[in-house]
CHARMM-style PDB file with segment names, atoms N, HN, CA, C and O in Angstrom:
ATOM      1  N   MET     1       0.833  -1.182   0.000  1.00  0.00      PROA
ATOM      2  CA  MET     1       0.000   0.000   0.000  1.00  0.00      PROA
ATOM      3  C   MET     1       0.882   1.251   0.000  1.00  0.00      PROA
ATOM      4  O   MET     1       0.683   2.155  -0.811  1.00  0.00      PROA
ATOM      5  N   ASN     2       1.838   1.295   0.897  1.00  0.00      PROA
ATOM      6  HN  ASN     2       2.000   0.560   1.556  1.00  0.00      PROA
ATOM      7  CA  ASN     2       2.884   2.310   0.892  1.00  0.00      PROA
ATOM      8  C   ASN     2       4.073   1.731   1.643  1.00  0.00      PROA
ATOM      9  O   ASN     2       4.052   0.558   2.014  1.00  0.00      PROA
ATOM     10  N   GLU     3       5.087   2.516   1.867  1.00  0.00      PROA
ATOM     11  HN  GLU     3       5.103   3.469   1.565  1.00  0.00      PROA
ATOM     12  CA  GLU     3       6.280   1.950   2.505  1.00  0.00      PROA
ATOM     13  C   GLU     3       6.066   1.596   3.973  1.00  0.00      PROA
ATOM     14  O   GLU     3       6.838   0.812   4.525  1.00  0.00      PROA
ATOM     15  N   ARG     4       5.061   2.140   4.610  1.00  0.00      PROA
ATOM     16  HN  ARG     4       4.434   2.777   4.162  1.00  0.00      PROA
ATOM     17  CA  ARG     4       4.824   1.874   6.032  1.00  0.00      PROA
ATOM     18  C   ARG     4       3.711   0.867   6.274  1.00  0.00      PROA
ATOM     19  O   ARG     4       3.760   0.120   7.252  1.00  0.00      PROA
ATOM     20  N   ILE     5       2.718   0.832   5.410  1.00  0.00      PROA
ATOM     21  HN  ILE     5       2.678   1.438   4.616  1.00  0.00      PROA
ATOM     22  CA  ILE     5       1.581  -0.076   5.567  1.00  0.00      PROA
ATOM     23  C   ILE     5       1.714  -1.179   4.526  1.00  0.00      PROA
ATOM     24  O   ILE     5       1.797  -0.919   3.326  1.00  0.00      PROA
ATOM     25  N   ILE     6       1.732  -2.411   5.010  1.00  0.00      PROA
ATOM     26  HN  ILE     6       1.664  -2.623   5.984  1.00  0.00      PROA
ATOM     27  CA  ILE     6       1.921  -3.539   4.093  1.00  0.00      PROA
ATOM     28  C   ILE     6       0.765  -4.527   4.231  1.00  0.00      PROA
ATOM     29  O   ILE     6       0.047  -4.553   5.230  1.00  0.00      PROA
ATOM     30  N   ILE     7       0.619  -5.326   3.196  1.00  0.00      PROA
ATOM     31  HN  ILE     7       1.203  -5.305   2.384  1.00  0.00      PROA
ATOM     32  CA  ILE     7      -0.327  -6.443   3.233  1.00  0.00      PROA
ATOM     33  C   ILE     7       0.470  -7.694   2.913  1.00  0.00      PROA
ATOM     34  O   ILE     7       1.027  -7.834   1.824  1.00  0.00      PROA
ATOM     35  N   ASP     8       0.515  -8.598   3.877  1.00  0.00      PROA
ATOM     36  HN  ASP     8       0.063  -8.484   4.761  1.00  0.00      PROA
ATOM     37  CA  ASP     8       1.229  -9.861   3.729  1.00  0.00      PROA
ATOM     38  C   ASP     8       0.287 -10.958   4.196  1.00  0.00      PROA
ATOM     39  O   ASP     8      -0.145 -10.942   5.349  1.00  0.00      PROA
ATOM     40  N   PRO     9      -0.042 -11.909   3.332  1.00  0.00      PROA
ATOM     41  CA  PRO     9      -0.997 -12.946   3.722  1.00  0.00      PROA
ATOM     42  C   PRO     9      -0.558 -13.759   4.936  1.00  0.00      PROA
ATOM     43  O   PRO     9      -1.380 -14.431   5.559  1.00  0.00      PROA
ATOM     44  N   ASN    10       0.728 -13.706   5.276  1.00  0.00      PROA
ATOM     45  HN  ASN    10       1.395 -13.160   4.770  1.00  0.00      PROA
ATOM     46  CA  ASN    10       1.240 -14.467   6.413  1.00  0.00      PROA
ATOM     47  C   ASN    10       1.220 -13.679   7.724  1.00  0.00      PROA
ATOM     48  O   ASN    10       1.582 -14.208   8.775  1.00  0.00      PROA
ATOM     49  N   ILE    11       0.800 -12.424   7.661  1.00  0.00      PROA
ATOM     50  HN  ILE    11       0.506 -11.994   6.807  1.00  0.00      PROA
ATOM     51  CA  ILE    11       0.757 -11.580   8.863  1.00  0.00      PROA
ATOM     52  C   ILE    11      -0.672 -11.101   9.069  1.00  0.00      PROA
ATOM     53  O   ILE    11      -1.250 -10.460   8.191  1.00  0.00      PROA
ATOM     54  N   CYS    12      -1.234 -11.409  10.214  1.00  0.00      PROA
ATOM     55  HN  CYS    12      -0.764 -11.930  10.927  1.00  0.00      PROA
ATOM     56  CA  CYS    12      -2.597 -10.963  10.587  1.00  0.00      PROA
ATOM     57  C   CYS    12      -3.626 -11.269   9.500  1.00  0.00      PROA
ATOM     58  O   CYS    12      -4.489 -10.447   9.193  1.00  0.00      PROA
ATOM     59  N   ASN    13      -3.517 -12.460   8.927  1.00  0.00      PROA
ATOM     60  HN  ASN    13      -2.816 -13.128   9.176  1.00  0.00      PROA
ATOM     61  CA  ASN    13      -4.480 -12.910   7.903  1.00  0.00      PROA
ATOM     62  C   ASN    13      -4.586 -11.955   6.724  1.00  0.00      PROA
ATOM     63  O   ASN    13      -5.654 -11.824   6.126  1.00  0.00      PROA
ATOM     64  N   GLY    14      -3.497 -11.291   6.387  1.00  0.00      PROA
ATOM     65  HN  GLY    14      -2.629 -11.397   6.872  1.00  0.00      PROA
ATOM     66  CA  GLY    14      -3.492 -10.425   5.214  1.00  0.00      PROA
ATOM     67  C   GLY    14      -4.088  -9.053   5.429  1.00  0.00      PROA
ATOM     68  O   GLY    14      -4.266  -8.302   4.469  1.00  0.00      PROA
ATOM     69  N   GLN    15      -4.399  -8.707   6.665  1.00  0.00      PROA
ATOM     70  HN  GLN    15      -4.254  -9.316   7.445  1.00  0.00      PROA
ATOM     71  CA  GLN    15      -4.903  -7.360   6.931  1.00  0.00      PROA
ATOM     72  C   GLN    15      -3.751  -6.363   6.805  1.00  0.00      PROA
ATOM     73  O   GLN    15      -2.602  -6.718   7.069  1.00  0.00      PROA
ATOM     74  N   PRO    16      -4.037  -5.126   6.407  1.00  0.00      PROA
ATOM     75  CA  PRO    16      -2.978  -4.115   6.358  1.00  0.00      PROA
ATOM     76  C   PRO    16      -2.377  -3.898   7.744  1.00  0.00      PROA
ATOM     77  O   PRO    16      -3.101  -3.670   8.713  1.00  0.00      PROA
ATOM     78  N   THR    17      -1.058  -3.970   7.831  1.00  0.00      PROA
ATOM     79  HN  THR    17      -0.470  -4.156   7.044  1.00  0.00      PROA
ATOM     80  CA  THR    17      -0.358  -3.782   9.093  1.00  0.00      PROA
ATOM     81  C   THR    17       0.765  -2.771   8.928  1.00  0.00      PROA
ATOM     82  O   THR    17       1.209  -2.486   7.815  1.00  0.00      PROA
ATOM     83  N   VAL    18       1.210  -2.240  10.047  1.00  0.00      PROA
ATOM     84  HN  VAL    18       0.850  -2.472  10.951  1.00  0.00      PROA
ATOM     85  CA  VAL    18       2.369  -1.354  10.045  1.00  0.00      PROA
ATOM     86  C   VAL    18       3.606  -2.235   9.868  1.00  0.00      PROA
ATOM     87  O   VAL    18       3.802  -3.207  10.597  1.00  0.00      PROA
ATOM     88  N   ARG    19       4.430  -1.880   8.893  1.00  0.00      PROA
ATOM     89  HN  ARG    19       4.272  -1.090   8.300  1.00  0.00      PROA
ATOM     90  CA  ARG    19       5.629  -2.670   8.576  1.00  0.00      PROA
ATOM     91  C   ARG    19       6.459  -2.942   9.838  1.00  0.00      PROA
ATOM     92  O   ARG    19       6.698  -2.050  10.651  1.00  0.00      PROA
ATOM     93  N   GLY    20       6.887  -4.197   9.972  1.00  0.00      PROA
ATOM     94  HN  GLY    20       6.692  -4.922   9.312  1.00  0.00      PROA
ATOM     95  CA  GLY    20       7.724  -4.589  11.094  1.00  0.00      PROA
ATOM     96  C   GLY    20       6.969  -4.875  12.378  1.00  0.00      PROA
ATOM     97  O   GLY    20       7.577  -5.140  13.415  1.00  0.00      PROA
ATOM     98  N   THR    21       5.632  -4.822  12.311  1.00  0.00      PROA
ATOM     99  HN  THR    21       5.138  -4.606  11.469  1.00  0.00      PROA
ATOM    100  CA  THR    21       4.819  -5.091  13.499  1.00  0.00      PROA
ATOM    101  C   THR    21       3.668  -6.022  13.118  1.00  0.00      PROA
ATOM    102  O   THR    21       3.496  -6.385  11.954  1.00  0.00      PROA
ATOM    103  N   ARG    22       2.905  -6.387  14.108  1.00  0.00      PROA
ATOM    104  HN  ARG    22       3.045  -6.092  15.053  1.00  0.00      PROA
ATOM    105  CA  ARG    22       1.642  -7.102  13.880  1.00  0.00      PROA
ATOM    106  C   ARG    22       0.485  -6.204  14.310  1.00  0.00      PROA
ATOM    107  O   ARG    22      -0.564  -6.683  14.740  1.00  0.00      PROA
ATOM    108  N   ILE    23       0.691  -4.923  14.190  1.00  0.00      PROA
ATOM    109  HN  ILE    23       1.544  -4.534  13.841  1.00  0.00      PROA
ATOM    110  CA  ILE    23      -0.328  -3.939  14.542  1.00  0.00      PROA
ATOM    111  C   ILE    23      -1.071  -3.577  13.261  1.00  0.00      PROA
ATOM    112  O   ILE    23      -0.478  -3.075  12.306  1.00  0.00      PROA
ATOM    113  N   THR    24      -2.381  -3.840  13.254  1.00  0.00      PROA
ATOM    114  HN  THR    24      -2.863  -4.248  14.030  1.00  0.00      PROA
ATOM    115  CA  THR    24      -3.155  -3.570  12.045  1.00  0.00      PROA
ATOM    116  C   THR    24      -3.521  -2.094  11.954  1.00  0.00      PROA
ATOM    117  O   THR    24      -3.658  -1.392  12.956  1.00  0.00      PROA
ATOM    118  N   ALA    25      -3.673  -1.659  10.714  1.00  0.00      PROA
ATOM    119  HN  ALA    25      -3.562  -2.229   9.900  1.00  0.00      PROA
ATOM    120  CA  ALA    25      -4.132  -0.291  10.481  1.00  0.00      PROA
ATOM    121  C   ALA    25      -5.513  -0.110  11.110  1.00  0.00      PROA
ATOM    122  O   ALA    25      -5.821   0.961  11.632  1.00  0.00      PROA
ATOM    123  N   GLN    26      -6.334  -1.138  11.062  1.00  0.00      PROA
ATOM    124  HN  GLN    26      -6.085  -2.008  10.638  1.00  0.00      PROA
ATOM    125  CA  GLN    26      -7.669  -1.067  11.644  1.00  0.00      PROA
ATOM    126  C   GLN    26      -7.596  -0.779  13.140  1.00  0.00      PROA
ATOM    127  O   GLN    26      -8.388   0.009  13.657  1.00  0.00      PROA
ATOM    128  N   THR    27      -6.664  -1.402  13.832  1.00  0.00      PROA
ATOM    129  HN  THR    27      -6.021  -2.042  13.412  1.00  0.00      PROA
ATOM    130  CA  THR    27      -6.503  -1.162  15.264  1.00  0.00      PROA
ATOM    131  C   THR    27      -6.224   0.306  15.533  1.00  0.00      PROA
ATOM    132  O   THR    27      -6.827   0.905  16.422  1.00  0.00      PROA
ATOM    133  N   ILE    28      -5.316   0.881  14.771  1.00  0.00      PROA
ATOM    134  HN  ILE    28      -4.826   0.395  14.048  1.00  0.00      PROA
ATOM    135  CA  ILE    28      -4.952   2.295  14.944  1.00  0.00      PROA
ATOM    136  C   ILE    28      -6.156   3.186  14.656  1.00  0.00      PROA
ATOM    137  O   ILE    28      -6.433   4.123  15.405  1.00  0.00      PROA
ATOM    138  N   LEU    29      -6.867   2.892  13.573  1.00  0.00      PROA
ATOM    139  HN  LEU    29      -6.642   2.131  12.965  1.00  0.00      PROA
ATOM    140  CA  LEU    29      -8.040   3.699  13.220  1.00  0.00      PROA
ATOM    141  C   LEU    29      -9.134   3.595  14.278  1.00  0.00      PROA
ATOM    142  O   LEU    29      -9.821   4.577  14.559  1.00  0.00      PROA
ATOM    143  N   GLU    30      -9.300   2.424  14.861  1.00  0.00      PROA
ATOM    144  HN  GLU    30      -8.743   1.625  14.633  1.00  0.00      PROA
ATOM    145  CA  GLU    30     -10.304   2.259  15.915  1.00  0.00      PROA
ATOM    146  C   GLU    30      -9.953   3.073  17.157  1.00  0.00      PROA
ATOM    147  O   GLU    30     -10.832   3.662  17.786  1.00  0.00      PROA
ATOM    148  N   PHE    31      -8.669   3.107  17.510  1.00  0.00      PROA
ATOM    149  HN  PHE    31      -7.955   2.628  17.000  1.00  0.00      PROA
ATOM    150  CA  PHE    31      -8.250   3.947  18.634  1.00  0.00      PROA
ATOM    151  C   PHE    31      -8.554   5.414  18.351  1.00  0.00      PROA
ATOM    152  O   PHE    31      -9.080   6.125  19.207  1.00  0.00      PROA
ATOM    153  N   LEU    32      -8.217   5.862  17.140  1.00  0.00      PROA
ATOM    154  HN  LEU    32      -7.789   5.285  16.444  1.00  0.00      PROA
ATOM    155  CA  LEU    32      -8.471   7.261  16.778  1.00  0.00      PROA
ATOM    156  C   LEU    32      -9.968   7.557  16.778  1.00  0.00      PROA
ATOM    157  O   LEU    32     -10.400   8.602  17.264  1.00  0.00      PROA
ATOM    158  N   ALA    33     -10.758   6.634  16.230  1.00  0.00      PROA
ATOM    159  HN  ALA    33     -10.408   5.784  15.835  1.00  0.00      PROA
ATOM    160  CA  ALA    33     -12.213   6.826  16.181  1.00  0.00      PROA
ATOM    161  C   ALA    33     -12.823   6.879  17.586  1.00  0.00      PROA
ATOM    162  O   ALA    33     -13.845   7.531  17.802  1.00  0.00      PROA
ATOM    163  N   ALA    34     -12.197   6.198  18.524  1.00  0.00      PROA
ATOM    164  HN  ALA    34     -11.366   5.669  18.349  1.00  0.00      PROA
ATOM    165  CA  ALA    34     -12.688   6.192  19.899  1.00  0.00      PROA
ATOM    166  C   ALA    34     -12.271   7.451  20.657  1.00  0.00      PROA
ATOM    167  O   ALA    34     -12.651   7.640  21.812  1.00  0.00      PROA
ATOM    168  N   GLY    35     -11.492   8.302  20.007  1.00  0.00      PROA
ATOM    169  HN  GLY    35     -11.183   8.148  19.069  1.00  0.00      PROA
ATOM    170  CA  GLY    35     -11.101   9.559  20.634  1.00  0.00      PROA
ATOM    171  C   GLY    35      -9.709   9.572  21.233  1.00  0.00      PROA
ATOM    172  O   GLY    35      -9.298  10.574  21.818  1.00  0.00      PROA
ATOM    173  N   ASP    36      -8.978   8.478  21.099  1.00  0.00      PROA
ATOM    174  HN  ASP    36      -9.312   7.664  20.623  1.00  0.00      PROA
ATOM    175  CA  ASP    36      -7.608   8.455  21.618  1.00  0.00      PROA
ATOM    176  C   ASP    36      -6.725   9.393  20.808  1.00  0.00      PROA
ATOM    177  O   ASP    36      -6.891   9.534  19.596  1.00  0.00      PROA
ATOM    178  N   SER    37      -5.806  10.014  21.481  1.00  0.00      PROA
ATOM    179  HN  SER    37      -5.671   9.899  22.465  1.00  0.00      PROA
ATOM    180  CA  SER    37      -4.870  10.913  20.799  1.00  0.00      PROA
ATOM    181  C   SER    37      -3.699  10.120  20.233  1.00  0.00      PROA
ATOM    182  O   SER    37      -3.447   8.979  20.622  1.00  0.00      PROA
ATOM    183  N   THR    38      -3.004  10.748  19.317  1.00  0.00      PROA
ATOM    184  HN  THR    38      -3.209  11.674  19.001  1.00  0.00      PROA
ATOM    185  CA  THR    38      -1.792  10.145  18.768  1.00  0.00      PROA
ATOM    186  C   THR    38      -0.812   9.826  19.890  1.00  0.00      PROA
ATOM    187  O   THR    38      -0.180   8.770  19.887  1.00  0.00      PROA
ATOM    188  N   GLU    39      -0.690  10.731  20.840  1.00  0.00      PROA
ATOM    189  HN  GLU    39      -1.204  11.589  20.842  1.00  0.00      PROA
ATOM    190  CA  GLU    39       0.230  10.523  21.955  1.00  0.00      PROA
ATOM    191  C   GLU    39      -0.151   9.285  22.772  1.00  0.00      PROA
ATOM    192  O   GLU    39       0.720   8.517  23.181  1.00  0.00      PROA
ATOM    193  N   ASN    40      -1.449   9.093  23.009  1.00  0.00      PROA
ATOM    194  HN  ASN    40      -2.157   9.717  22.678  1.00  0.00      PROA
ATOM    195  CA  ASN    40      -1.904   7.913  23.756  1.00  0.00      PROA
ATOM    196  C   ASN    40      -1.577   6.623  23.006  1.00  0.00      PROA
ATOM    197  O   ASN    40      -1.136   5.641  23.603  1.00  0.00      PROA
ATOM    198  N   ILE    41      -1.796   6.638  21.700  1.00  0.00      PROA
ATOM    199  HN  ILE    41      -2.154   7.436  21.215  1.00  0.00      PROA
ATOM    200  CA  ILE    41      -1.507   5.451  20.887  1.00  0.00      PROA
ATOM    201  C   ILE    41      -0.018   5.143  20.925  1.00  0.00      PROA
ATOM    202  O   ILE    41       0.379   3.983  21.041  1.00  0.00      PROA
ATOM    203  N   LEU    42       0.800   6.174  20.828  1.00  0.00      PROA
ATOM    204  HN  LEU    42       0.477   7.116  20.734  1.00  0.00      PROA
ATOM    205  CA  LEU    42       2.249   5.969  20.854  1.00  0.00      PROA
ATOM    206  C   LEU    42       2.712   5.430  22.206  1.00  0.00      PROA
ATOM    207  O   LEU    42       3.671   4.661  22.271  1.00  0.00      PROA
ATOM    208  N   ARG    43       2.041   5.827  23.275  1.00  0.00      PROA
ATOM    209  HN  ARG    43       1.263   6.452  23.222  1.00  0.00      PROA
ATOM    210  CA  ARG    43       2.371   5.274  24.592  1.00  0.00      PROA
ATOM    211  C   ARG    43       1.992   3.797  24.674  1.00  0.00      PROA
ATOM    212  O   ARG    43       2.735   2.988  25.231  1.00  0.00      PROA
ATOM    213  N   GLU    44       0.831   3.451  24.117  1.00  0.00      PROA
ATOM    214  HN  GLU    44       0.227   4.108  23.665  1.00  0.00      PROA
ATOM    215  CA  GLU    44       0.363   2.062  24.145  1.00  0.00      PROA
ATOM    216  C   GLU    44       1.185   1.158  23.218  1.00  0.00      PROA
ATOM    217  O   GLU    44       1.380  -0.023  23.506  1.00  0.00      PROA
ATOM    218  N   TYR    45       1.656   1.716  22.119  1.00  0.00      PROA
ATOM    219  HN  TYR    45       1.498   2.675  21.885  1.00  0.00      PROA
ATOM    220  CA  TYR    45       2.404   0.959  21.115  1.00  0.00      PROA
ATOM    221  C   TYR    45       3.730   1.666  20.829  1.00  0.00      PROA
ATOM    222  O   TYR    45       3.850   2.370  19.827  1.00  0.00      PROA
ATOM    223  N   PRO    46       4.715   1.487  21.692  1.00  0.00      PROA
ATOM    224  CA  PRO    46       5.981   2.215  21.529  1.00  0.00      PROA
ATOM    225  C   PRO    46       6.738   1.872  20.250  1.00  0.00      PROA
ATOM    226  O   PRO    46       7.647   2.606  19.860  1.00  0.00      PROA
ATOM    227  N   ALA    47       6.382   0.774  19.593  1.00  0.00      PROA
ATOM    228  HN  ALA    47       5.644   0.178  19.910  1.00  0.00      PROA
ATOM    229  CA  ALA    47       7.035   0.428  18.324  1.00  0.00      PROA
ATOM    230  C   ALA    47       6.590   1.339  17.187  1.00  0.00      PROA
ATOM    231  O   ALA    47       7.238   1.388  16.142  1.00  0.00      PROA
ATOM    232  N   LEU    48       5.485   2.063  17.384  1.00  0.00      PROA
ATOM    233  HN  LEU    48       4.958   2.023  18.234  1.00  0.00      PROA
ATOM    234  CA  LEU    48       4.948   2.945  16.347  1.00  0.00      PROA
ATOM    235  C   LEU    48       5.574   4.326  16.403  1.00  0.00      PROA
ATOM    236  O   LEU    48       6.117   4.748  17.424  1.00  0.00      PROA
ATOM    237  N   THR    49       5.481   5.018  15.273  1.00  0.00      PROA
ATOM    238  HN  THR    49       5.040   4.676  14.443  1.00  0.00      PROA
ATOM    239  CA  THR    49       5.865   6.425  15.200  1.00  0.00      PROA
ATOM    240  C   THR    49       4.651   7.229  14.758  1.00  0.00      PROA
ATOM    241  O   THR    49       3.650   6.672  14.305  1.00  0.00      PROA
ATOM    242  N   ARG    50       4.752   8.519  14.892  1.00  0.00      PROA
ATOM    243  HN  ARG    50       5.565   8.972  15.260  1.00  0.00      PROA
ATOM    244  CA  ARG    50       3.671   9.396  14.426  1.00  0.00      PROA
ATOM    245  C   ARG    50       3.429   9.181  12.930  1.00  0.00      PROA
ATOM    246  O   ARG    50       2.284   9.179  12.478  1.00  0.00      PROA
ATOM    247  N   ASP    51       4.504   9.001  12.168  1.00  0.00      PROA
ATOM    248  HN  ASP    51       5.434   9.002  12.535  1.00  0.00      PROA
ATOM    249  CA  ASP    51       4.363   8.776  10.729  1.00  0.00      PROA
ATOM    250  C   ASP    51       3.625   7.470  10.425  1.00  0.00      PROA
ATOM    251  O   ASP    51       2.924   7.385   9.416  1.00  0.00      PROA
ATOM    252  N   ASP    52       3.768   6.457  11.274  1.00  0.00      PROA
ATOM    253  HN  ASP    52       4.337   6.526  12.094  1.00  0.00      PROA
ATOM    254  CA  ASP    52       3.015   5.216  11.092  1.00  0.00      PROA
ATOM    255  C   ASP    52       1.517   5.475  11.232  1.00  0.00      PROA
ATOM    256  O   ASP    52       0.712   4.960  10.456  1.00  0.00      PROA
ATOM    257  N   ILE    53       1.158   6.274  12.226  1.00  0.00      PROA
ATOM    258  HN  ILE    53       1.812   6.692  12.857  1.00  0.00      PROA
ATOM    259  CA  ILE    53      -0.255   6.597  12.439  1.00  0.00      PROA
ATOM    260  C   ILE    53      -0.797   7.397  11.261  1.00  0.00      PROA
ATOM    261  O   ILE    53      -1.907   7.140  10.794  1.00  0.00      PROA
ATOM    262  N   LEU    54      -0.034   8.350  10.787  1.00  0.00      PROA
ATOM    263  HN  LEU    54       0.867   8.559  11.166  1.00  0.00      PROA
ATOM    264  CA  LEU    54      -0.460   9.127   9.617  1.00  0.00      PROA
ATOM    265  C   LEU    54      -0.577   8.241   8.380  1.00  0.00      PROA
ATOM    266  O   LEU    54      -1.460   8.452   7.548  1.00  0.00      PROA
ATOM    267  N   ALA    55       0.304   7.254   8.254  1.00  0.00      PROA
ATOM    268  HN  ALA    55       1.021   7.083   8.930  1.00  0.00      PROA
ATOM    269  CA  ALA    55       0.234   6.332   7.124  1.00  0.00      PROA
ATOM    270  C   ALA    55      -1.045   5.497   7.182  1.00  0.00      PROA
ATOM    271  O   ALA    55      -1.634   5.198   6.144  1.00  0.00      PROA
ATOM    272  N   CYS    56      -1.478   5.119   8.385  1.00  0.00      PROA
ATOM    273  HN  CYS    56      -0.999   5.361   9.229  1.00  0.00      PROA
ATOM    274  CA  CYS    56      -2.748   4.394   8.525  1.00  0.00      PROA
ATOM    275  C   CYS    56      -3.907   5.250   8.031  1.00  0.00      PROA
ATOM    276  O   CYS    56      -4.788   4.762   7.322  1.00  0.00      PROA
ATOM    277  N   LEU    57      -3.905   6.504   8.400  1.00  0.00      PROA
ATOM    278  HN  LEU    57      -3.189   6.900   8.975  1.00  0.00      PROA
ATOM    279  CA  LEU    57      -4.958   7.418   7.948  1.00  0.00      PROA
ATOM    280  C   LEU    57      -4.919   7.598   6.433  1.00  0.00      PROA
ATOM    281  O   LEU    57      -5.959   7.582   5.774  1.00  0.00      PROA
ATOM    282  N   ALA    58      -3.730   7.769   5.889  1.00  0.00      PROA
ATOM    283  HN  ALA    58      -2.886   7.783   6.425  1.00  0.00      PROA
ATOM    284  CA  ALA    58      -3.594   7.972   4.445  1.00  0.00      PROA
ATOM    285  C   ALA    58      -4.042   6.731   3.672  1.00  0.00      PROA
ATOM    286  O   ALA    58      -4.707   6.845   2.642  1.00  0.00      PROA
ATOM    287  N   SER    59      -3.681   5.555   4.166  1.00  0.00      PROA
ATOM    288  HN  SER    59      -3.141   5.462   5.003  1.00  0.00      PROA
ATOM    289  CA  SER    59      -4.089   4.318   3.495  1.00  0.00      PROA
ATOM    290  C   SER    59      -5.599   4.150   3.532  1.00  0.00      PROA
ATOM    291  O   SER    59      -6.211   3.736   2.548  1.00  0.00      PROA
ATOM    292  N   SER    60      -6.186   4.470   4.658  1.00  0.00      PROA
ATOM    293  HN  SER    60      -5.689   4.807   5.458  1.00  0.00      PROA
ATOM    294  CA  SER    60      -7.637   4.402   4.785  1.00  0.00      PROA
ATOM    295  C   SER    60      -8.315   5.367   3.817  1.00  0.00      PROA
ATOM    296  O   SER    60      -9.311   5.030   3.178  1.00  0.00      PROA
ATOM    297  N   SER    61      -7.772   6.542   3.723  1.00  0.00      PROA
ATOM    298  HN  SER    61      -6.963   6.816   4.242  1.00  0.00      PROA
ATOM    299  CA  SER    61      -8.329   7.538   2.813  1.00  0.00      PROA
ATOM    300  C   SER    61      -8.273   7.055   1.364  1.00  0.00      PROA
ATOM    301  O   SER    61      -9.232   7.229   0.612  1.00  0.00      PROA
ATOM    302  N   ARG    62      -7.167   6.458   0.977  1.00  0.00      PROA
ATOM    303  HN  ARG    62      -6.388   6.317   1.588  1.00  0.00      PROA
ATOM    304  CA  ARG    62      -7.034   5.945  -0.395  1.00  0.00      PROA
ATOM    305  C   ARG    62      -8.043   4.833  -0.662  1.00  0.00      PROA
ATOM    306  O   ARG    62      -8.635   4.773  -1.740  1.00  0.00      PROA
ATOM    307  N   LEU    63      -8.239   3.948   0.324  1.00  0.00      PROA
ATOM    308  HN  LEU    63      -7.759   3.997   1.199  1.00  0.00      PROA
ATOM    309  CA  LEU    63      -9.211   2.868   0.139  1.00  0.00      PROA
ATOM    310  C   LEU    63     -10.626   3.408   0.009  1.00  0.00      PROA
ATOM    311  O   LEU    63     -11.410   2.914  -0.801  1.00  0.00      PROA
ATOM    312  N   LEU    64     -10.955   4.417   0.803  1.00  0.00      PROA
ATOM    313  HN  LEU    64     -10.318   4.818   1.462  1.00  0.00      PROA
ATOM    314  CA  LEU    64     -12.301   4.995   0.744  1.00  0.00      PROA
ATOM    315  C   LEU    64     -12.548   5.774  -0.543  1.00  0.00      PROA
ATOM    316  O   LEU    64     -13.698   6.028  -0.900  1.00  0.00      PROA
ATOM    317  N   ALA    65     -11.493   6.151  -1.235  1.00  0.00      PROA
ATOM    318  HN  ALA    65     -10.558   5.945  -0.945  1.00  0.00      PROA
ATOM    319  CA  ALA    65     -11.642   6.891  -2.481  1.00  0.00      PROA
ATOM    320  C   ALA    65     -12.185   6.007  -3.607  1.00  0.00      PROA
ATOM    321  O   ALA    65     -12.689   6.511  -4.611  1.00  0.00      PROA
ATOM    322  N   HSD    66     -12.079   4.686  -3.435  1.00  0.00      PROA
ATOM    323  HN  HSD    66     -11.669   4.276  -2.620  1.00  0.00      PROA
ATOM    324  CA  HSD    66     -12.598   3.764  -4.447  1.00  0.00      PROA
ATOM    325  C   HSD    66     -14.101   3.632  -4.280  1.00  0.00      PROA
ATOM    326  O   HSD    66     -14.616   3.552  -3.164  1.00  0.00      PROA
ATOM    327  N   ARG    67     -14.785   3.611  -5.395  1.00  0.00      PROA
ATOM    328  HN  ARG    67     -14.366   3.677  -6.301  1.00  0.00      PROA
ATOM    329  CA  ARG    67     -16.239   3.473  -5.343  1.00  0.00      PROA
ATOM    330  C   ARG    67     -16.622   2.007  -5.378  1.00  0.00      PROA
ATOM    331  O   ARG    67     -16.176   1.252  -6.242  1.00  0.00      PROA
ATOM    332  N   LEU    68     -17.442   1.624  -4.444  1.00  0.00      PROA
ATOM    333  HN  LEU    68     -17.804   2.238  -3.743  1.00  0.00      PROA
ATOM    334  CA  LEU    68     -17.942   0.258  -4.388  1.00  0.00      PROA
ATOM    335  C   LEU    68     -19.436   0.270  -4.600  1.00  0.00      PROA
ATOM    336  O   LEU    68     -20.140   1.147  -4.099  1.00  0.00      PROA
ATOM    337  N   THR    69     -19.908  -0.687  -5.328  1.00  0.00      PROA
ATOM    338  HN  THR    69     -19.336  -1.400  -5.735  1.00  0.00      PROA
ATOM    339  CA  THR    69     -21.335  -0.820  -5.551  1.00  0.00      PROA
ATOM    340  C   THR    69     -21.756  -2.209  -5.093  1.00  0.00      PROA
ATOM    341  O   THR    69     -21.164  -3.214  -5.488  1.00  0.00      PROA
ATOM    342  N   PHE    70     -22.769  -2.250  -4.269  1.00  0.00      PROA
ATOM    343  HN  PHE    70     -23.249  -1.433  -3.948  1.00  0.00      PROA
ATOM    344  CA  PHE    70     -23.282  -3.516  -3.784  1.00  0.00      PROA
ATOM    345  C   PHE    70     -24.615  -3.782  -4.459  1.00  0.00      PROA
ATOM    346  O   PHE    70     -25.497  -2.924  -4.499  1.00  0.00      PROA
ATOM    347  N   ALA    71     -24.739  -4.971  -4.979  1.00  0.00      PROA
ATOM    348  HN  ALA    71     -24.023  -5.668  -4.947  1.00  0.00      PROA
ATOM    349  CA  ALA    71     -25.987  -5.360  -5.637  1.00  0.00      PROA
ATOM    350  C   ALA    71     -26.533  -6.598  -4.953  1.00  0.00      PROA
ATOM    351  O   ALA    71     -25.784  -7.495  -4.568  1.00  0.00      PROA
ATOM    352  N   ARG    72     -27.830  -6.633  -4.811  1.00  0.00      PROA
ATOM    353  HN  ARG    72     -28.439  -5.904  -5.124  1.00  0.00      PROA
ATOM    354  CA  ARG    72     -28.475  -7.790  -4.202  1.00  0.00      PROA
ATOM    355  C   ARG    72     -28.436  -8.947  -5.199  1.00  0.00      PROA
ATOM    356  O   ARG    72     -28.803  -8.807  -6.366  1.00  0.00      PROA
ATOM    357  N   MET    73     -27.984 -10.082  -4.703  1.00  0.00      PROA
ATOM    358  HN  MET    73     -27.686 -10.197  -3.755  1.00  0.00      PROA
ATOM    359  CA  MET    73     -27.925 -11.278  -5.555  1.00  0.00      PROA
ATOM    360  C   MET    73     -29.088 -12.188  -5.179  1.00  0.00      PROA
ATOM    361  O   MET    73     -29.453 -12.304  -4.009  1.00  0.00      PROA
ATOM    362  N   ALA    74     -29.650 -12.818  -6.174  1.00  0.00      PROA
ATOM    363  HN  ALA    74     -29.354 -12.723  -7.124  1.00  0.00      PROA
ATOM    364  CA  ALA    74     -30.782 -13.715  -5.935  1.00  0.00      PROA
ATOM    365  C   ALA    74     -30.355 -14.976  -5.256  1.00  0.00      PROA
ATOM    366  OT1 ALA    74     -31.187 -15.841  -4.982  1.00  0.00      PROA
TER     367      ALA     74
END
């Protein structure tokens, strides 16, 4: 996805993770959505950097930019 967020089928079932960790981008986004600050996340996950958190946001933004259409199947 980018140099910081990777997808490897052998790590966390292929979910996007921060390179060199088993921390998923989803985990970081859930902390942010719950109101946690970047500083709190960095305290909880000292292996992360501020740039890792920003990369999670950027990757999420790129994924949301794609248009998906759901159709009911019989």
